[in-house]
N, C-alpha and C positions, 0 to 999 in steps of 0.2 A: 614638453611643451604643453602648457597647460590648457584647458578644454575652456573655449566659452560656454559658460553656464546656461546659457539658452540651449545650447547643442547639448550638454551633459543631461540636463533635463530631460531632453526627447529620446535621448539614446536610453536613458534610465528606462522611460515608459515602453518603449520598444522591445526591450531586452526583456521586461514585466511579460509583455504578448508573448515572446517566443519562449521563455521560462514556463508560462502559466500553459501554453500548447505543450509544453513535456506533460506537465502533471495531468493532463486532458489526455494523454495519448496512453499514460499509465492506467490512471483507472478505467479507460475506456475497454483497456485489455482484459481488464479485469471483471469488467459486466457485460461485455458482448458477447463472451462463449457463452455462458451459463445458459441463454437459453437456447444456444444451438446444441445442446449437448445430446439430446436424446438423437437428432438427426446422424450427428457424427458419428456414436454408437452404433447406428442401425447402416451406413454407407461402409463403414470402417470393422463392420463385426468386435466391438470393444466390448469387453465385460462392465459388469458396474464398477469394478474396482480402477478396471482401465480408463472409464470415464471419467471418475475423479480426478486421476493423476494427471487428465490433459490440465483440470486447472491446477491442482496442488503442484506440477510439476513446473510452472513459471514461477508459483509462490515461493517453491524451496529452492530454487536457484536463485531468486531474488534473495531471499534469506541468508543462504551460504555465501553469496558474492559481495553484498552490499557494503558489510562493514570495514572489508579490506577496499574496495573499490573509493569510500569515502574518504578513507587514508590516505589511498597513493592520488586521489584528485588535488590534495594539499600539494604534492610533491611536481604536479606538472601544470604547463600551460592549462587554465580550463578550457580554453577555445578549442583547444586542439583535442583533450580527453573528453569533452564531450562528443564533438564531431566522430570518433574512433566508436564510439558508444553507441551514437546514429544511425552510424553505417553498419553496424552489427546488427541492431535492431530491424533493420529494411531487409538485410539479409535471411534472419529468423523469421521474419513474417513472410517471405519468399517462401520458405523453404516448408513453412507450415499449408502456405496456401495449394503446394503441389504434392503434401503429404501423403504417397500411396497405402499406407498403413499405420497402425495406432503407434508402433513403435517411432516412426519417422515421425509422427506428429507432435508425439510426447516429447520426442527428442527437441523439435526445433521449440516448442513453448518452453523448455528449459534455457535453451539457447535467447531465447526473447527476453527471458527471466535475469539472464546475466547480463545482458544488454541492456535493460532497465538500469539496472545496480548501478551499472555505470555512469549513466546519463543523469538520474533522478537526485542522489546528493549534490553533485558538482551544480545541477539547478538552484538546487535550495541555498547554496555557498555563494553562489554567482549573485544571487538576488538580497541575501543577506550585506553582502558588501556593497552592491550598488545602491540602497538604501541607507537613511538613517535611523538611527534606532527608534525613533518617534515615529516613524513615518510605515515602519514595518508591520502594522498591524493592516491598515490600509495596503499594502502591495498584495501582504499574504491575503487578504480578502478577496482581492480581484482575482489572484490566481486561483481560489477555492472557487470562486464564482465560474471560471472557466474549464476549472474542473470538474464544478458540477451538472455544466452541459455537455460534457463528452460521457458523465457518470449517468444522464440523465438519459440521454439519446442512444446508449449502449445496448441495453435490451430490446430497444425500439430496433433499431436497426439491427441487429442480432437477430430478432426474429421475423422482420420483414425480409432480410437478404436469405436468410434461411428456406423461407416459404415460395418466396418468389425468382430466385436465381439458385444458390448454392452457399451451404455454410462456408466454403472456402473464400467466399467471398469478403467475409469478413478480416480476413487477413489481410488481402490484397488491397484493401482501401487505405490500410495503415503506409504503406511504402512512401507513397508520394508527400503524405503529411508530414512526415518526418525530416523527408529530406527539404520540404521548405523550411520548417524549424532551423535548421541546418544553415541555410541560407540566410534567413532573417539575421541570425547571429553573428555570420561573418561579416554583415553588412552594417551592421552597428557596434561591434565590439568596440571595446576601450581597453587597454591595457590596466588602468584602475581595477577594474574589476577581477583582477586576478590577486592572489593572495599575495599579504605581505610577508616575505621568506625573515624567518627568524631562524636560530641555531634550532630551534624546536622544530623547525618544519621541514629543514634540509633531511634528504637522503643520508642514511650513513651506511658505513660498512657493517656495521653490526645489526643492521635493518632484522626484525624478526622473520625466519624463513619458516620456521616451523609451528607458530601460532596459527595462519590461516590453515594448515593443514588439520588440525587438531579441530578447529571451529568447523570446518565444512563437514569434517565426518563426525564428529557429535551430532551438528543437526540433523545429516542425513541420516545416520542411527536412530534419532529419538522420532523423528517425524513419520518415517518407514514402517518402525514397529507399531504407530498408533495407526498410520492409513491402512496396513493390512494386517491390523490385528484380527476385526472381522474373517477375513479369509482365513489366515492361519489358524486363527485359535487364541485368546488373551493369554493362556498359560500355555503355548506351545513352546517347547525349546527355542526355536527361532525369535520367534515375537519377546519373551522373558530376554534373550541374550543381547537382542540389537538394542532393549530397551536401557539395559543394564548398562550397555556399553555404551549409548550415548551419554547417559550421567558420568560415566565415568570422565569420558574425555570432556566433558564441559569441566569437571572439577580440575582436570588436568591445563586444561585451557587456561582458567582463569588463574591457577598458581603460576604457570608458566608466562603469562601477560605482566602480572604483577610483580615478576621479579626479573623478568628481561631488562637489559640496559636499553634496549631502544625496541618497545613493543609495537608491533602493528596497531592496536587497539590501547589506547589510553582510558582503560578503566579505573583511572583515578576519576575520570568527568563523572561517573557516575556516584561521586563523594557529591556531587553539586544537589544540595536535595531538590531547587527545580527541574533540574536535568534530569535528573533518577524516577521522581513523578510523572515527569511527561512520558518518558521512556515506556513506564506501566502500564499510562493513560492510553496510548496508543497501540499497544498490545491488544488491550482491551476492545479498544475501536476497531480495528482491524479483524478480530475476532469477529464480532457481531456484525460489521457488515460485510464480511466475504459471504457467512453463513446465510443472513439473510438473502441476498442475492441470488445465491443458490437455490435456497430452500422454498422461497416464496416462488419464484418462477415454477420449481418440479410441485408446489401444490397446487398452484394456479391450473397447471396443465393435468395432473394425473387425479386430483380429488375434486377441482370443482368444473374439469374439464371444458377449460377455454383452448384456444388454441397458440402457439409460439407467437404470433402476432399480439394477440388481445393481453397475452402474459406478462411480453416484454413491454407493450403499452402502459400498464397500469405499475409496473414499476419504474418507469421512465415519468410517467404521471405524480410519483408521489415524490420523485426527487426534485420535481420541476421548482418547488416552492425556495429551495436551496439558489435559485439565481436570483431571488430576492432577498435572502436575508443575509447572504454570504457578506458583501460590501457592509453593511448594515452591523453585522457582529463585528467585523474588523473594526469599524470608527467607534464603534460602543467599546471593544478593547482597549483601543488607545487612550479612551477619555476616561475610561471605569476600571480599569486593568483587569486582569486575566482572571482572578478567582472568582469575582461575582458573575462574572458571564458565566463561565463555565458551570459553576455548579447549579443555577437557574438553567442553563441549557443543557446538561447533560441530565437531570434529574428530568424535562420534559421528553430528554429521548429515551431514555429507560420504562419511563413509563407509556409510552407510544410502542413500546414494543410487548410491551406485558399486554396490552388494548390489543394487536393483533394475536396475541395467544389466544385472548378471551373472544375473539371476532371469528378466528379457525375453527370453533368447536360447530359454528352453526354453518360451515363448509359454502359460505356467503361471499359474493367478489364485493360486493358493494360495502358491505359490514371489514371485510379484509382492508378493502382499499382507503377507508377513511383514516384510520391511524397511522396508515403508511405515510400519508401525506405529513402529521406530524412528526413523523420518524424523518421525512425528509427534510423540512423545513428548518428543523433541530441540531442536523448534522455539521452545520458550519462553527456552531457556538463550543466544538468539541476540538475541532482540529485546529482553529485559528489562534484562539487565548493559548492554547498548550506551546503551540510550535511558536507564537512571538516569546513567551517568557522563557522556554527554553533556550532558544537562539541568542537572547538579551544575556543569558547567564556563563556563558562560553566565551573563551577569548575568541578574536577575528580570525586567527591562523590555526583554530582547529574547527571552526564552522564544516568544512568537510569531511572530519572524522568524526564527529556529533552528530553530524546528519545518518553518517552509515552506521555509527552503534545505535541511534535510533528508529532507522528502520529494518535493521537485521533482528531486532526484537519487537518490532510493530508485526514484521512479515511474520516470524515464527508464530507470533500470536495467530493470525490468519491460519497458516500452513495446521497446525496444533489444533486449532479451534474449528476447521473444516472437517478435519480426520474424525476427532472426536465427539461431532455432532454427527458425522456419517455413522457411527460406533453408535451410538445413542437411538439414532432413528432404526436401525437396522434390529437392534435389542427392544425397543419400546415405539412401532409404528403409530405413535402420535405427534400429529404438527403441532396441537396446541402443548403438549410437554416440550418438545423440541422448543419453540419460540419461547416459552416461561423459561426454561433454563438461560436462554440467550439474553434475555430480559432481565432477571435477575442478577446475571454475571455482569454485565452493564452496570448496574446499582453500584459493583464495588471498586468504581470510578471516584465515586463523591468521596469516603475516608480518606483515598491518596491524596485525591486534590485539597483537601483539609487541614493535612498534614506537611505538605510540600509546596503547594502553589501558591506564591507569594503570601509567607505566613505574617509577616509584619506590615 
């Protein structure tokens, strides 16, 4: 039965609210933990390496699971699939909140990452189906605005709860929120938001069973070798063996997927220039975002000497301009196209990070905070144009899988980036050098965009 056009329009915007909450929940979980790490380490007796695993367990499990989750989400009812992931996220949050030791906390964070991998690519696929191509820039703009609210509030909330109550509260607060998202989704759902099934999107008896195993083992070996390199020694037999094993398994995985009759990941999507370029750019974006969140908070607390609440406030206020720029960037992207908006915004973004590096030499709160404002304000000009051009370049029945592939490499960029910058800072304990490397790496997105994003 056809939906009344007015009702369909209202449902679409309520759905946008629910799916925006999903992005908010995931970015909140990335940012709220960083400020609380010193308190977690003291309470649970965590080493420096174990403390970093609290962050990277989430990133790594998300990375390992998201491509498979995105593919499988195209085979089932998106509403049911999303609900399973959301309930799993609530359970993982509960386990993290009551963790009695570091091992339990890290395991719960890994389970949170798996759950986030189930719900996020599905949310992107739902939104892409619900909105017309010419409306998606605005839709992603509003979604990014909500995500920015959570991203901005994460460090401040984390610092406040850690100082006034307990770091455990940062996990408790997500449980009712994720259940509310599920309720809203069920209230406004329409069958039109499910994928249109084709011969290519139906499950097959020949579905790839070994590809996911190759991918998970490859990523686990690579990230572990980089994460543990400073502790084990970069040229120790274990570190080198794990790294080489990871590289070998990546090669095996690529060959397996390209030759399998029903691969779990359609790597041919990477032949689409706009999609391939976007994947690389998102990996760079995740790298600079997660490393700045962790190390700016650390710099402000350990070097400048301010409290967790004030360090969280600094990061939160830096992201605050995103609330005003997200919708503006979305509208400009629909009007001007992704290429011009991205090139300008990404240039400003990278320069802002380099200014943070220069300001950190003076070890002054205000001088560091000012370029962070510019960094936060320019953040939507990376995510919105690239996501829009990526999803417009991929067939509708593969939107879930495309989101999964994109998020796999994006989160891998964050995982490897955090591990690499931790190792760099251990060898060269200079925040100026650290931030300069992050800024220079961000500049690499510009030539990639010039070659792949809306070239004609």
